N, C-alpha and C positions, 0 to 999 in steps of 0.2 A: 836206715836212715843214712843219707848221703853226709859226710861231713869233712873237713879240711884233711884230717888224719888219713882219710881213704882216697888219697890222690894218687893217681897212678903215674909212670915217668913219661907219659906222652901229655904234651901241654897243647896241643893243636889238634883240630880235627883232620888236619891233612896228613897228618903222620899216621904209622901203623896204629890199627886199632888195637884195643884190649882184648887179648884172648884169654879162654878160660884158665889156662894155667897161670896167667900172670893175676887173675881173680882168686884163684886157688892159693898162691903163694903170698898175696897180701892180706887174705883173710887169715892165714896161719900165722903171719907174722903179728897180725892185731891181737892174736888170742894162742899166747906161747904155751898153754896148758893143753892145746889140741895138736895132735900129729897132724902134719900137712896130709898124709894119706887119709885120714878121717875128715878133714875139711873136703877133700875132692870127691869123697862118698857122699857127704851133704850137700855139696854143690850139684852132683849128679843126680841124687835124689828129687832135688826141689824142680831141677830143670825137666827129669822125668814127670815128674807130677804135673807140671805146667802142660807138658805135652800130651798126657793121658787125658786129662782134663778138656783139652782143646779136641783133641780126638773124639770124645765123648759128644762134642758140641756145646759145653759148658764154658762160660765164661770165667777167667781168672782175674780178681779184683785185688791188687796190693794197694791199701789205703796209702796216701802220699806218693806211691810210685808210679802206679799206672794201671790199665788194664789191657788183658790179652783175650782176645776172642778170634772168631774166625770169620771170614767172609767168603762167599760163594761168587766165583767169578763165572760168568755166562759163556757157551760156547761161542764161538765167533770164526769169522772168516780173516786170515792172516795173509802175508806175502811171504815168501821165501826171499831175503834180501839179497842174494846172489843171482837168482833167476827172475825174480819178479812174480812168479808163477804162484796164485792163490793156492792157499793151503786151509785145511780145516783145523782150528784149534781146539780141541776138546774143553768143556769148562772144567774147573777144579775148585778146592778149597785152598785158601792161603790164610796163614796167619795175620793178625792185625793187632797192633798196640798203640793204645791212646795213652800218652803221658798224664799223669795226675797233676791237679793244682800245684800241690807243694813241690813236686819236681820242677814243673814249668816256673815257678817262683824263684827257686833255688837257682835255676839255669839263666833267669833275666830278672836280677834283683832289682834294677831301676824300674821297669816295666811294673813289676808287682807293688813296688813301693809308692809309685804313681798312682796307680788305681786307688789304693788306699787312703790317699790324702784328699 
């Protein structure tokens, strides 16, 4: 769950993104009974499981957080930006994330409160 304790040093979307090592550090600070290396192993395991599920074509639903899935992009004609020459872009599978309602409400507290009123 997101909470105020789990705030990173970045206060604006324009600043540098939160990186995995900062996430590991913050989680290990919040759980002093765990070694930082163990937290890193857990974070990597979670990310690997999400990736493996997506690779198999499964959706990963984390209630309150969001859903990871894959989308297929069709092959298309593109252009080389330097030469303007037409090029074929092959189809591909890309990851997709849709935030959950609880996350959206926490990110937009006024919008969520107005809907309930």
